[in-house]
C-alpha positions in Angstrom: 96.5 -191.9 38.0 94.3 -191.0 40.9 93.5 -187.3 41.5 92.0 -185.5 44.5 90.5 -182.0 44.1 90.8 -179.7 47.1 88.8 -176.5 47.0 90.0 -174.0 49.6 88.1 -171.0 51.0 85.8 -170.5 54.0 83.3 -168.9 51.8 82.6 -172.3 50.2 81.8 -173.8 53.6 79.5 -170.9 54.5 77.6 -171.4 51.3 78.4 -167.9 50.1 79.6 -168.9 46.6 78.9 -171.9 44.4 81.9 -174.0 43.7 82.1 -174.3 39.9 85.8 -175.1 39.8 85.5 -178.6 41.0 83.0 -179.7 38.3 85.1 -178.1 35.6 88.3 -179.8 36.8 86.6 -183.2 37.3 85.1 -183.1 33.8 88.3 -182.1 32.1 90.5 -184.5 34.0 88.1 -187.4 33.2 88.3 -186.4 29.6 92.0 -186.8 29.8 91.7 -190.2 31.4 92.6 -189.3 35.0 90.5 -190.8 37.8 89.1 -188.1 40.1 88.2 -190.2 43.1 88.0 -187.6 45.8 86.9 -184.0 46.2 87.4 -182.0 49.4 86.6 -178.5 50.6 88.4 -176.8 53.4 88.4 -173.3 54.9 91.3 -170.9 55.3 92.8 -172.5 58.4 96.4 -173.6 58.2 96.1 -176.7 60.4 93.0 -178.0 58.8 94.2 -177.3 55.3 97.5 -179.1 56.1 95.6 -182.1 57.4 93.4 -182.2 54.3 96.4 -182.0 51.9 98.3 -184.7 53.9 95.3 -187.0 53.6 94.9 -186.2 49.9 98.6 -187.1 49.2 98.2 -190.4 51.0 95.4 -191.6 48.7 96.0 -189.8 45.4 98.9 -189.4 43.0 98.0 -185.8 42.0 96.4 -183.2 44.3 94.9 -180.1 42.6 93.9 -177.2 44.8 91.8 -174.2 43.8 91.8 -170.9 45.7 94.0 -169.2 48.3 96.6 -167.7 46.0 95.6 -164.1 46.3 97.3 -161.1 48.1 95.6 -161.2 51.5 96.6 -162.8 54.8 93.8 -165.4 54.3 95.4 -166.7 51.1 97.6 -169.4 52.5 97.4 -172.4 50.1 100.9 -172.1 48.7 102.4 -171.6 52.2 100.6 -174.6 53.5 101.6 -176.7 50.5 105.3 -175.6 51.0 105.2 -176.4 54.7 103.6 -179.8 54.2 106.4 -180.8 51.7 109.1 -179.1 53.8 109.8 -176.5 51.2 110.9 -172.9 52.0 109.2 -169.9 50.4 111.2 -167.5 48.3 110.5 -164.3 46.3 110.2 -165.0 42.6 111.3 -161.8 40.8 109.8 -162.7 37.4 106.4 -163.2 38.9 106.7 -159.9 40.8 107.5 -158.0 37.6 104.5 -159.6 35.8 102.2 -158.5 38.7 103.6 -155.0 38.6 103.1 -154.9 34.8 99.6 -156.1 35.2 98.6 -153.1 37.3 100.7 -150.6 35.3 99.1 -151.6 32.0 95.6 -151.0 33.5 96.7 -147.8 35.3 95.7 -149.2 38.6 97.6 -148.3 41.8 99.1 -151.5 43.2 99.1 -152.1 46.9 102.3 -153.7 48.3 100.4 -156.8 49.5 99.9 -157.9 45.9 103.6 -158.9 45.9 102.7 -161.7 48.4 101.6 -163.5 45.2 105.2 -163.7 44.1 106.2 -165.8 47.1 106.8 -169.4 45.8 107.6 -172.8 47.3 111.3 -173.7 46.6 111.7 -175.8 43.5 108.2 -175.3 42.3 107.3 -174.9 38.6 105.7 -171.4 38.2 102.5 -171.3 36.1 101.8 -168.0 34.5 98.3 -166.5 35.0 97.2 -165.0 31.7 94.0 -163.6 33.1 95.0 -162.3 36.6 97.8 -161.6 39.0 98.2 -164.9 41.0 100.5 -167.4 39.4 99.9 -171.1 39.9 102.5 -173.5 41.0 103.3 -177.2 40.5 105.2 -178.8 43.4 106.6 -182.2 42.7 107.5 -184.5 45.6 110.2 -186.5 44.0 110.7 -188.8 47.0 107.0 -189.9 47.2 106.3 -189.5 43.5 103.3 -187.2 44.3 102.4 -183.8 42.9 100.4 -180.8 44.3 99.2 -178.3 41.8 97.9 -174.9 43.2 95.5 -173.1 40.9 93.8 -169.7 41.5 90.2 -169.5 42.7 88.5 -167.2 40.1 86.9 -169.6 37.6 88.0 -167.8 34.5 91.6 -167.7 35.7 91.6 -171.3 36.7 90.1 -172.6 33.5 92.5 -170.6 31.4 95.5 -171.8 33.4 94.3 -175.4 33.2 93.9 -175.4 29.5 97.0 -173.5 28.6 99.4 -175.0 31.1 98.2 -177.8 33.3 96.6 -180.1 30.7 99.7 -180.0 28.5 101.9 -180.6 31.6 99.9 -183.6 32.6 99.9 -185.0 29.1 103.7 -184.6 28.8 104.4 -186.1 32.2 102.0 -189.0 32.2 101.2 -189.6 28.6 97.9 -190.8 27.3 95.8 -192.0 30.2 93.0 -193.4 28.0 89.5 -192.1 28.1 86.6 -192.0 30.6 83.3 -191.5 28.8 79.7 -191.3 30.2 76.3 -191.5 28.6 73.1 -190.7 30.5 69.7 -192.2 29.7 67.1 -189.9 31.0 63.8 -191.6 32.1 60.4 -190.5 33.4 57.4 -192.4 34.8 59.2 -195.1 36.8 60.5 -194.6 40.3 64.1 -195.1 41.2 63.6 -198.4 43.1 61.3 -199.9 40.4 63.8 -198.8 37.7 66.6 -200.5 39.6 64.7 -203.8 39.8 64.5 -203.9 36.0 68.3 -203.6 35.5 69.5 -204.9 38.9 71.2 -207.8 37.2 73.5 -205.4 35.3 74.1 -203.2 38.4 75.2 -206.1 40.5 77.5 -207.5 37.8 79.0 -204.2 36.7 82.7 -203.7 36.2 83.5 -201.7 33.1 81.2 -200.0 32.2 79.7 -199.0 35.5 76.0 -198.2 36.1 74.5 -195.6 38.4 71.0 -194.3 39.0 70.5 -190.6 39.8 67.3 -189.0 40.9 66.9 -185.5 39.3 63.7 -183.4 39.7 61.2 -186.1 38.9 63.4 -187.8 36.4 65.7 -190.9 37.0 69.0 -190.8 35.1 70.8 -194.0 34.2 74.5 -193.1 33.8 76.8 -195.6 32.0 80.5 -194.8 32.4 83.3 -196.7 30.6 87.1 -196.5 30.7 89.1 -197.6 27.7 92.3 -196.8 25.7 90.4 -194.4 23.5 87.1 -192.6 23.4 86.0 -194.8 20.5 86.6 -198.0 22.5 84.9 -196.5 25.6 81.8 -195.6 23.5 81.7 -199.1 22.1 81.6 -200.5 25.7 78.8 -198.2 26.5 76.9 -199.2 23.3 77.2 -202.9 24.3 75.8 -202.4 27.8 73.1 -199.9 26.6 71.9 -202.5 24.1 71.3 -205.0 27.0 69.4 -202.6 29.3 67.4 -200.6 26.8 64.8 -203.3 26.1 64.1 -203.3 29.9 63.4 -199.6 30.3 63.1 -198.2 26.7 59.5 -197.1 27.1 60.6 -194.7 30.0 63.6 -193.2 28.2 62.8 -189.7 26.8 66.3 -188.2 26.3 70.0 -188.7 26.2 72.7 -186.7 28.1 71.6 -183.1 28.0 68.3 -183.6 26.2 65.6 -182.1 28.5 61.9 -183.1 28.6 61.1 -179.8 26.9 63.5 -180.5 24.1 62.3 -184.0 23.6 58.7 -182.9 23.4 59.6 -180.1 21.0 61.4 -182.6 18.8 58.4 -185.0 18.7 56.1 -182.1 17.8 58.3 -181.0 15.0 58.7 -184.6 13.7 54.9 -185.0 13.7 54.3 -181.5 12.3 52.2 -180.6 15.4 51.9 -177.5 17.5 51.1 -177.0 21.1 49.3 -174.1 22.8 49.2 -173.3 26.5 46.9 -170.8 28.3 47.1 -169.5 31.9 44.1 -168.0 33.8 
């Protein structure tokens, strides 16, 4: 199943906040075997958001949005989703009661605009927010066989909602999608173009696993990504390809995945029972 992530909010386009939701969702969806092939950001503009969601539905089976479910007039994601799918909006009483209870339990005076969050697209599945006030929604387009999932913007709310509700929903609806697994070989001392020349044969012939080179702060990362029915099978595909390219670049590999240069040096020092001292003047 192909997924597109749509992050909403003009603050993203202005560079005022860092989008941590997209990396989280992409990583978790890939772990579940879903192919995240597109990511888009769009501001709080009805027409532009509608166009982005329309395009997303044309090229993906599942569209997951983050942001725009709050109480203000700028929070329009649910409304735009409903309009795109020709759904009317209605007031969901249970959500309204949960919102009121949220404020009452914290002894906070609730302004009336918070009840905008209880407006839902007709026929949508309501997803309870256990960490905040804005419920999420799942809108299924039965005719086209497509789904739009609206999640809240605050990262702690989004991650909790995904784990408790969205992941189980996707597993139940689509079953086991297999596994997508990546392994990164971190290299130093050889430039990107020179490194590519050494393993070019495997890059040109790649299918599954795939190979990609990533330049990162003086390092070159070689990412191997495999898709298979299970994580074990995917890891075996990676092992097979790694065994072919390692002899070509092994002297430049200093770490795997999250192993930093500092960690690798520290491990070598410990293994050789050596210490290191630094002085600054």
